[in-house]
N, C-alpha and C positions, 0 to 999 in steps of 0.2 A: 310458225309464228316468229321464230328468231331470224328468218330471212329478211325481216323488215329492216334490219340493220343496213341492208344493201339498197334500200329504196329511199328516195327523197320525200315521198308522200304516201299517205295511206291509200289514196285513190290509185296511184300508180302500182302499188304493191298488189292490191286486190284485183285490179284489172289484169295484171300480168299473170297472176298465179292462181286465182280462184277457179277459173274454167279449166286450166291445165290439171291441177290437182284433183278437181272434181271428176274430170273425165277419166283420169288414171284410176282413181279409187272405184268408180262405178264399173269400169272395165274389169277390175279385179273382183267383181261381184260383191262389193260393199253395198249395203242398202242406200238407195239414192237419197231418201229423206235424212238419214243419219249423216251422210256425207255433206249434204247442203247445210244442215244445222251446225255441224261441227266447224265447217269452214266459215260460216257466218259468225259464230261465237268467237272463234280465235281471231277473226279479222278485227273485232272490237277489243279484244283483250291485249292486243299488241300495241295499242296507242301509247302507253307510258314508256315504252322501251327506249326511245331516243328523244332527244331534245328537239327534233324536227319532225316527229312522227304524226302528231295530231294538230288540229287547228290552234288550240290555245298554247301548245307547248313552246313555240318560238317566242311568244310574248312573255310567258313566265320565265323562260330561260334568259331571254334578252334583258329582263329586269334585274338579273343578277342574284336571284334568290338562291340558286344552287350552281355549283361548278359542273362542267361537262362530265368529269369522272364520277361525281356523286350522282348525277342524273342517270348515267348508264348503269352504275352499281345498283341504285334503288329500282331502276326500271327492270333490271334482270331479276332482282329479288321479288318484286311485285308480280311480274309475269310468271315466274317459276311457281310462286304460291298459287296464283290463279289457275295455271295449267294443271297443277296437282289436284286442286279442288275439282275442277271441271272434268279431268280425266278419271279420277278415282271415285269421288263421291257422286259426280254427275252421271258417270256411266252406270254405276249401281242403281241410281235413281231411275234412269231410263230403262234399265232392265226390269225394275219393279213396275213401271208404267207400261211395259210391253213395246217400247219404241225401238228396242235393240234386241 
């Protein structure tokens, strides 16, 4: 998720990394459905990480509501909280459902 800092758009990031990470994880015997869902979910969770990461972000940033440093700080905090919830709580829930 944090490699999104190196890409100018969400589409470019997903296109470049989804198939690669998916192939490596599945080759390492990870369940294919789990890999596909995890990559899909984190692809959406990374949008607030940068001021250029999602479609509305440049508009909001360009209007001057927040500085770049504040955006990156809040983006990191937001994504870290989401990642914790999805990784800890979500994985336990998937275990209960039998998806993992």
